[in-house]
C-alpha positions, -999 to 999 in steps of 0.1 A, spaced: -187 -325 495 -199 -357 485 -191 -373 452 -221 -390 435 -201 -402 406 -180 -428 425 -184 -451 454 -158 -469 475 -148 -501 458 -140 -519 490 -173 -514 510 -195 -495 483 -197 -466 509 -202 -430 498 -171 -408 490 -163 -374 501 -142 -353 478 -112 -336 490 -83 -316 473 -63 -344 465 -88 -372 461 -116 -391 476 -123 -406 513 -148 -431 520 -169 -418 547 -177 -455 559 -144 -472 559 -121 -440 556 -101 -452 529 -87 -428 506 -82 -427 468 -61 -402 451 -67 -382 420 -36 -381 399 -35 -359 367 -73 -356 369 -78 -394 370 -94 -410 401 -73 -439 412 -92 -469 426 -67 -495 415 -29 -503 418 -7 -479 399 20 -508 395 -4 -530 373 6 -528 337 -10 -547 309 -7 -537 272 1 -546 235 34 -526 238 61 -523 265 55 -498 293 83 -475 284 71 -474 248 35 -466 261 49 -437 281 67 -425 250 35 -428 229 16 -407 256 40 -380 253 40 -381 215 1 -380 215 1 -346 234 23 -331 208 12 -348 175 -22 -363 183 -31 -400 188 -32 -412 151 2 -398 141 19 -409 174 4 -445 169 15 -449 133 50 -434 141 59 -454 171 40 -486 169 54 -508 141 31 -539 145 2 -535 120 -21 -555 142 -18 -532 171 -21 -502 148 -54 -515 137 -65 -525 171 -60 -490 184 -73 -470 155 -102 -491 139 -133 -481 154 -154 -508 137 -146 -526 170 -173 -507 185 -200 -515 157 -219 -535 183 -230 -502 198 -257 -500 171 -274 -529 187 -280 -509 218 -305 -479 226 -279 -454 233 -289 -418 235 -278 -385 250 -293 -395 284 -276 -429 284 -247 -436 311 -223 -463 301 -193 -482 316 -167 -494 293 -149 -520 313 -114 -527 302 -115 -496 280 -78 -501 268 -69 -474 242 -104 -460 241 -114 -477 207 -148 -483 219 -152 -455 247 -147 -427 220 -175 -440 195 -198 -445 225 -191 -411 238 -203 -394 205 -238 -408 212 -240 -413 249 -245 -388 278 -217 -401 301 -191 -427 296 -169 -441 323 -138 -456 307 -123 -480 334 -91 -499 330 -66 -516 354 -37 -498 336 -29 -463 344 -10 -456 312 -43 -468 292 -64 -445 311 -42 -417 305 -42 -422 268 -80 -424 268 -81 -391 285 -58 -374 260 -76 -391 230 -110 -379 243 -95 -343 246 -82 -344 210 -117 -356 198 -133 -326 219 -152 -351 240 -158 -339 275 -183 -366 285 -157 -393 291 -144 -400 326 -113 -422 326 -110 -441 356 -83 -465 371 -100 -494 387 -107 -531 388 -137 -550 369 -143 -571 402 -148 -540 424 -162 -512 404 -159 -477 421 -194 -467 413 -227 -465 433 -254 -490 428 -279 -487 401 -262 -457 385 -257 -470 349 -279 -480 319 -253 -499 300 -221 -518 310 -197 -533 284 -171 -562 285 -159 -562 249 -130 -586 248 -124 -583 284 -141 -612 305 -116 -638 293 -86 -619 308 -99 -613 341 -81 -645 355 -50 -623 356 -64 -604 385 -56 -631 408 -41 -662 395 -48 -681 429 -84 -679 424 -103 -700 395 -107 -677 365 -146 -686 364 -149 -673 400 -131 -640 390 -153 -637 360 -186 -642 380 -174 -614 404 -173 -591 376 -206 -600 363 -220 -596 398 -204 -561 399 -221 -553 367 -254 -563 380 -250 -540 411 -242 -508 393 -268 -513 364 -300 -496 369 -332 -521 370 -336 -530 333 -301 -519 325 -283 -539 298 -249 -558 298 -230 -563 266 -203 -591 264 -182 -597 232 -161 -630 236 -146 -659 217 -160 -693 217 -141 -720 236 -151 -745 210 -149 -725 178 -148 -747 147 -115 -727 138 -99 -741 168 -108 -776 158 -93 -769 124 -59 -758 139 -61 -722 144 -40 -710 173 -60 -698 204 -66 -660 202 -53 -657 238 -25 -683 245 -15 -681 207 -10 -719 209 -32 -744 190 -57 -766 207 -54 -750 241 -89 -739 245 -100 -774 235 -80 -792 262 -91 -798 298 -81 -768 319 -55 -787 339 -38 -800 305 -39 -765 291 -22 -751 321 7 -776 320 10 -771 281 13 -734 283 37 -737 312 59 -759 291 55 -738 259 57 -703 273 63 -705 311 30 -684 315 -1 -696 334 -33 -706 314 -56 -681 329 -75 -667 299 -105 -689 302 -132 -688 273 -162 -710 276 -189 -728 254 -223 -710 246 -243 -730 273 -217 -720 299 -219 -684 289 -257 -683 292 -254 -701 326 -230 -675 338 -251 -646 327 -283 -661 342 -265 -670 375 -254 -633 378 -292 -623 377 -294 -614 339 -320 -625 315 -316 -627 276 -324 -600 254 -304 -609 222 -275 -632 213 -255 -628 180 -226 -643 159 -205 -613 150 -190 -619 115 -162 -625 111 -154 -619 148 -164 -598 177 -130 -578 175 -137 -561 143 -172 -571 132 -188 -564 99 -222 -576 109 -242 -595 135 -262 -625 128 -289 -636 154 -278 -668 170 -303 -691 155 -303 -717 128 -320 -700 100 -303 -668 103 -269 -683 105 -277 -705 75 -288 -677 53 -259 -656 64 -233 -682 56 -249 -691 21 -245 -656 12 -209 -655 24 -201 -686 4 -216 -673 -27 -190 -643 -25 -160 -668 -21 -143 -688 -49 -154 -723 -49 -133 -749 -32 -113 -721 -15 -100 -726 21 -126 -698 33 -153 -714 12 -148 -749 26 -147 -733 62 -180 -715 56 -195 -749 42 -184 -767 72 -197 -741 96 -230 -741 79 -231 -779 83 -224 -780 120 -246 -751 127 -276 -768 111 -268 -799 131 -263 -782 166 -293 -756 158 -276 -732 181 -244 -718 167 -223 -738 192 -193 -737 170 -192 -702 158 -161 -683 165 -173 -657 188 -204 -642 204 -220 -611 213 -244 -611 242 -269 -585 251 -286 -595 286 -307 -571 311 -309 -567 346 -340 -585 356 
């Protein structure tokens, strides 16, 4: 029996479903199904906000106690608890035409904080991640939320295990910047472009891509805030080679988490074949947004004027807002906003 849901990530060939998994009818490569999860990636890969052993403990507790109780009992870091449970991370979905007939891929689905809200509105959600433990957690979380239209999948953003032109929306929410970890021997930009090209392949004509990501030249970084990824000040502002040396000295880790400027993001999306629909400045960030401001001078100016009115005069936040308003008026594009939300379509 042929499976129409998936395709061979190596050759894009059709898959034949067998008892224990899938087999490509073109290159004959086999892909197992483990605990109801199709495995198109490496089982040894692990990335997460908690140690692997803690994640395994969390999965067991979630089955017994539910995901909310398991998270609050086991994870002691408030930032991670909020990251997992706060569904405001998915507020951007209100910007997109999602209906009961919409098919969506949530790339880098993580803990399912975005996949779950999408599934409440969409017809079908493929929750893809490179870490098996995360995918398993999403499967359990979906069951607890009585959502049967989520398909957790283990796979890579640069070799999506889906047929061409099979989805309406594909999302990279806080994912694109981390893809340099897939292969540290290749330039991160090259890997990011592979992922965007794969997104183009699996989207239907007119399908939409959503990207939520930080700005390399955020005003906050110029003012001394630590980089959101290296957690070291000024690394995103440095030349890449210098950031690599500095990160290696400070943390012994490579600097592979590349963000870019607004013009470069636009060029990347255009080069992958996408055309602009809308661009936004998510306030305060795309991670847990409160609102989305169109990325043009007047909208940003009016938004920041209102935010400044709500802050105590001469406070640190008031001064930041005033400075951002000034530089946005000068650059006329929002070049120094902290993060961006892009909605582009497959031309």
